[in-house]
C-alpha positions in Angstrom: 0.0 0.0 0.0 1.3 3.4 -0.8 -0.2 6.9 -0.2 1.1 10.1 -1.7 -1.4 12.5 -0.2 -1.2 14.5 3.1 -2.6 11.8 5.3 -3.6 8.1 5.2 -7.0 7.2 3.7 -7.5 4.2 5.9 -10.8 3.0 4.5 -9.0 0.3 2.5 -7.0 -0.7 5.7 -10.2 -1.1 7.6 -11.8 -3.2 4.9 -8.7 -5.4 4.8 -8.7 -5.7 8.6 -5.2 -4.3 8.9 -4.3 -2.9 12.3 -4.3 0.9 12.4 -1.9 2.9 14.6 -3.8 5.1 16.9 -1.1 7.9 16.7 -0.6 8.1 13.0 -3.9 6.7 11.7 -1.8 4.6 9.3 -1.1 0.8 9.3 1.2 -0.7 11.9 4.2 -2.3 10.2 7.2 -4.3 11.3 10.9 -3.5 10.5 10.3 -5.0 7.0 7.5 -2.6 6.4 5.0 -5.5 6.5 1.6 -5.2 8.2 0.2 -7.9 10.4 -1.5 -9.2 7.3 1.0 -11.5 5.7 2.3 -10.2 2.4 0.8 -6.7 2.8 3.5 -4.0 2.9 3.1 -0.3 3.4 5.2 2.8 2.9 4.9 6.5 2.3 2.2 8.8 3.6 -0.1 5.9 4.3 2.2 5.3 7.4 2.4 8.9 8.5 2.8 12.3 6.9 6.4 12.8 5.9 8.2 16.2 5.6 11.1 14.9 3.5 10.9 13.0 0.3 14.2 11.2 1.2 12.5 9.3 4.0 9.6 8.3 1.7 12.2 7.1 -0.9 14.0 5.0 1.7 10.8 3.5 2.9 9.6 2.7 -0.6 12.9 1.1 -1.5 12.8 -1.0 1.7 9.1 -2.0 1.3 9.8 -3.0 -2.3 12.8 -5.0 -1.5 11.0 -6.8 1.3 7.9 -7.5 -0.8 10.1 -8.9 -3.5 11.8 -11.2 -1.0 8.4 -12.3 0.3 7.2 -13.2 -3.1 10.4 -15.1 -4.0 10.3 -17.1 -0.8 6.6 -18.0 -1.3 6.8 -19.0 -5.0 8.1 -22.4 -4.2 5.3 -23.0 -1.7 2.7 -23.0 -4.4 
């Protein structure tokens, strides 16, 4: 999930039963940018409003890398 607005639109999060952080109103993620829902990663303003594009870029890169690793590790399971 990625948001590029000023704040998270968490309607999709609610419908997907993804845990929402009370402070930021975005999804809770672990160190890999993955939500409690397996295989769902989040970055950008969906997490919290960022003031610097550098942080969003780092988060996007990290979430993308971790999502790719998740997919690769689950391909053999199917």
